[in-house]
C-alpha positions in Angstrom: -13.7 44.1 11.9 -10.1 45.2 12.4 -7.4 42.5 12.7 -5.6 42.3 16.1 -1.9 43.1 16.1 -1.0 39.8 17.7 -2.9 37.8 15.0 -1.2 39.8 12.3 2.2 39.1 13.8 1.5 35.4 13.9 0.5 35.3 10.3 3.7 37.3 9.4 6.1 35.0 11.1 5.4 31.9 9.0 5.9 33.5 5.6 9.1 35.0 6.9 10.4 31.6 8.1 9.5 30.1 4.7 11.4 32.8 2.8 14.4 32.3 5.0 14.3 28.5 4.5 14.0 28.9 0.8 16.9 31.4 0.7 19.0 29.0 2.8 18.2 26.1 0.5 18.9 28.0 -2.6 22.2 29.1 -1.2 23.2 25.5 -0.5 22.1 24.4 -4.0 24.1 27.3 -5.5 27.2 26.5 -3.5 26.8 22.8 -4.3 26.8 23.5 -8.1 29.5 26.1 -8.0 31.8 23.7 -6.2 31.4 21.3 -9.1 32.3 24.2 -11.4 35.5 24.7 -9.4 36.5 21.1 -10.1 35.8 21.4 -13.8 38.2 24.4 -14.0 41.1 22.2 -13.0 40.2 18.9 -14.6 43.6 17.2 -14.5 44.1 17.8 -10.7 40.5 16.8 -10.0 40.8 13.7 -12.1 43.9 12.6 -10.3 42.3 13.0 -6.9 39.2 11.1 -8.1 41.3 8.4 -9.5 43.2 7.9 -6.3 40.0 7.7 -4.3 38.5 5.2 -6.9 41.5 2.9 -6.7 41.5 3.0 -2.9 37.8 2.0 -2.9 38.0 -0.5 -5.8 40.7 -2.6 -4.1 38.7 -3.6 -1.0 35.5 -3.9 -3.2 37.3 -6.3 -5.5 38.7 -8.3 -2.6 35.2 -8.5 -1.1 33.7 -9.8 -4.3 36.5 -12.4 -4.6 35.8 -13.6 -1.1 32.0 -13.5 -1.7 32.3 -15.6 -4.9 34.7 -18.0 -3.1 32.0 -18.5 -0.4 29.5 -19.3 -3.1 31.8 -22.0 -4.4 32.6 -23.4 -1.0 28.8 -23.7 -0.3 28.7 -26.4 -2.9 31.7 -28.2 -1.3 29.8 -28.6 2.0 27.9 -31.5 0.5 31.1 -33.6 0.3 31.4 -33.5 4.1 29.4 -36.7 4.5 29.4 -39.0 7.5 29.2 -42.8 7.1 27.9 -45.0 9.9 28.9 -48.6 9.4 26.5 -50.6 11.5 27.2 -53.9 13.4 26.5 -57.1 11.6 23.9 -58.3 14.1 21.7 -55.2 13.6 18.4 -56.3 12.0 16.8 -54.3 9.1 14.0 -53.2 11.5 16.5 -51.7 13.9 18.3 -50.0 11.0 15.0 -48.4 9.9 14.2 -47.3 13.4 17.6 -45.8 13.9 17.4 -44.0 10.6 14.0 -42.4 11.5 15.4 -41.4 14.9 18.4 -39.7 13.4 16.4 -38.0 10.7 14.6 -36.0 13.5 17.8 -34.3 14.6 18.2 -30.6 13.7 22.0 -31.0 13.0 21.3 -33.6 10.3 20.2 -32.3 6.9 19.5 -35.6 5.2 20.5 -39.3 5.4 20.4 -42.4 3.2 20.3 -46.0 4.2 22.4 -48.5 2.2 21.4 -52.1 2.8 24.1 -54.9 2.8 22.8 -56.1 -0.6 23.0 -52.7 -2.1 26.5 -52.2 -0.6 27.6 -55.5 -2.1 26.3 -54.7 -5.6 28.0 -51.3 -5.5 31.3 -53.0 -4.4 31.0 -55.6 -7.2 30.4 -52.9 -9.8 33.3 -50.7 -8.6 35.9 -53.4 -7.8 35.3 -55.8 -10.6 35.6 -58.9 -8.3 32.1 -60.1 -9.0 33.0 -63.8 -9.4 35.0 -63.9 -6.2 32.3 -62.2 -4.1 29.5 -64.2 -5.6 31.2 -67.4 -4.4 30.8 -66.3 -0.8 28.1 -68.0 1.3 27.3 -64.8 3.3 27.4 -61.1 2.6 30.3 -59.7 4.6 29.3 -56.0 4.2 27.2 -54.3 6.9 24.4 -51.8 6.5 25.5 -48.2 6.2 23.8 -45.0 7.0 25.2 -42.0 5.0 24.5 -38.7 6.8 24.6 -35.3 5.3 25.3 -33.0 8.4 24.4 -29.4 8.6 27.7 -27.6 8.0 28.0 -24.0 9.1 31.0 -21.8 8.2 30.5 -20.1 11.6 30.5 -23.3 13.6 32.1 -26.3 11.8 33.0 -27.9 15.2 29.3 -28.9 15.6 29.9 -31.6 13.0 32.7 -33.0 15.0 30.4 -33.1 18.0 27.9 -35.0 16.0 30.5 -37.5 14.9 31.4 -38.2 18.6 27.7 -38.8 19.4 27.3 -41.2 16.5 30.3 -43.2 17.6 28.6 -43.8 20.9 25.5 -45.4 19.4 25.2 -49.1 20.3 24.3 -50.0 16.7 27.3 -48.3 15.1 30.6 -50.2 14.6 32.5 -47.4 12.8 31.7 -43.7 12.2 33.8 -41.9 9.6 34.0 -38.2 8.6 36.5 -36.2 6.5 35.9 -32.7 7.7 39.5 -31.4 8.3 39.8 -29.8 4.9 36.4 -28.1 5.4 37.8 -26.6 8.7 40.9 -25.5 7.0 38.9 -23.9 4.2 36.7 -21.9 6.6 39.7 -20.9 8.7 41.4 -19.5 5.6 38.2 -17.7 4.6 37.9 -16.2 8.0 41.5 -15.0 7.8 40.9 -13.5 4.4 37.8 -11.8 5.6 39.7 -10.1 8.5 42.5 -9.2 6.1 40.0 -7.5 3.9 38.6 -5.5 6.8 42.1 -4.4 7.7 42.9 -3.4 4.1 39.6 -1.6 3.8 40.2 0.5 7.0 43.7 1.4 5.9 42.5 2.5 2.4 39.6 4.3 4.0 42.1 6.3 6.1 44.1 6.9 2.8 40.9 8.4 1.2 40.4 10.6 4.3 44.0 11.9 4.1 43.9 12.3 0.3 40.8 14.5 0.3 42.0 16.4 3.3 45.3 17.2 1.7 43.6 18.2 -1.6 41.3 20.6 0.3 44.2 21.9 2.3 46.1 22.9 -0.9 42.9 24.4 -2.3 42.5 26.5 0.8 46.1 27.7 0.5 45.6 28.7 -3.1 42.5 30.7 -2.1 44.0 32.2 1.0 43.7 35.8 -0.2 40.1 35.3 -1.2 39.3 33.8 2.2 40.9 36.8 4.0 38.9 39.3 1.9 35.7 37.3 2.6 36.4 37.4 6.3 37.0 41.2 6.2 33.5 41.8 4.8 32.0 39.8 7.7 31.7 36.2 6.4 31.6 33.5 9.1 33.7 30.4 9.1 30.6 28.3 8.4 30.0 30.3 5.2 33.6 29.9 4.1 33.7 26.2 5.0 30.6 25.3 3.0 32.0 25.2 -0.6 35.0 23.2 0.5 32.8 20.6 2.2 30.7 20.3 -1.0 34.0 19.9 -3.0 35.0 17.0 -0.7 31.5 15.6 -1.2 31.9 15.7 -5.0 35.3 14.0 -4.7 33.7 11.2 -2.7 30.7 10.8 -5.1 32.8 10.8 -8.3 35.5 8.5 -6.7 32.9 5.9 -5.7 31.2 6.0 -9.1 34.6 5.4 -10.8 35.4 2.7 -8.3 32.1 0.9 -9.2 33.0 1.2 -12.9 36.5 -0.2 -12.3 35.0 -3.1 -10.4 32.5 -3.9 -13.1 35.2 -3.7 -15.8 37.4 -6.2 -13.8 34.4 -8.6 -13.4 33.7 -8.4 -17.1 37.3 -9.2 -18.0 37.3 -12.2 -15.6 33.8 -13.5 -16.6 34.9 -15.4 -19.7 37.9 -17.4 -18.3 35.9 -18.1 -15.1 33.0 -19.4 -17.2 35.4 -21.7 -19.1 37.0 -23.0 -15.9 33.6 -23.7 -14.4 32.6 -25.6 -17.6 35.6 -27.9 -17.3 34.3 -29.0 -13.9 30.7 -29.2 -15.1 29.6 -26.3 -13.0 27.1 -23.5 -13.6 29.0 -21.1 -11.4 28.9 -17.5 -12.5 30.6 -14.5 -11.0 28.5 -12.3 -8.7 28.9 -8.6 -8.7 28.1 -5.9 -6.2 24.4 -5.7 -5.3 22.5 -2.5 -5.3 22.7 -2.2 -1.5 26.4 -2.8 -1.5 26.9 -0.3 -4.3 24.9 2.3 -2.4 26.9 1.5 0.8 30.1 2.1 -1.1 28.9 5.5 -2.3 27.8 6.5 1.2 31.1 5.4 2.8 33.1 7.3 0.1 31.1 10.5 0.6 31.4 10.3 4.4 35.1 9.7 4.2 35.6 12.6 1.8 33.3 14.9 3.7 35.2 14.0 6.9 38.6 14.7 5.3 37.3 18.0 4.1 35.9 19.0 7.5 39.2 18.2 9.2 41.3 20.1 6.7 39.0 23.2 6.6 38.7 23.4 10.4 42.4 23.2 10.8 43.3 25.7 8.0 40.6 28.3 8.6 41.8 28.8 12.2 45.2 29.8 10.8 43.9 32.3 8.3 42.8 35.5 9.9 42.9 39.1 8.6 45.7 41.3 10.0 
């Protein structure tokens, strides 16, 4: 039975599309590898551009790691923001226990501890050394104390101040004390540092954009005659633009890899003195490097910035180069 023409055409369209797609893909792979070859032909100039990109990326990465490690340290300092509730002398032990159970149900209180008057007296004798004088007293002058560990958040440290105000209004409480001012100052400084890092990162990102764009612009000027000849034989701007875009992509990829290497080297140089300093304070603190997700994000951002710089430079320069 003879095959219909329409059916034969339908079967012929798909192989043709596959062959075009394969040719298009092979062309991109060839241009991608040839653009790397162009960089290896001028190693000094390429290395200088990659080094500038790497330094511009390593600076905000290092600042981010510094702030991230500082946040890890400050997380341990939150435990020192304790609230002490000195109860009135006429509050019975049963009322103290009921108050402690009621406070322990609050979401803004992480934990609490009840110190009875006898325990407070024994601690005071041990610390002060006035045991003989205090033992001669007929009654214990110290009240019961509830030590509260509030939930401290770097995003909302004011919640602890609100908790302190509520504790002062309790009828059983005589005095409520909290030293949180230094915690507020710390989180304020960390917030300022975080915003400063964002500003520096944006400025250095723009520097990467301009650096790659200027490098590609010079490359286009050096290959001006080649571009004119290519246009004369019918090449489109998209065809001419492609190798320059891949060159920018290579710059971004190699610059980000070198930035990661510089960041890891800096961390390794600081690891020993930081470990010694932590040992002096009986701390197990260790420096934290960039995670895999952060490293991949740095590579993607670098490639996008370099690709964007290449696109802007090529689009601007190709419009000026036309055969006469």
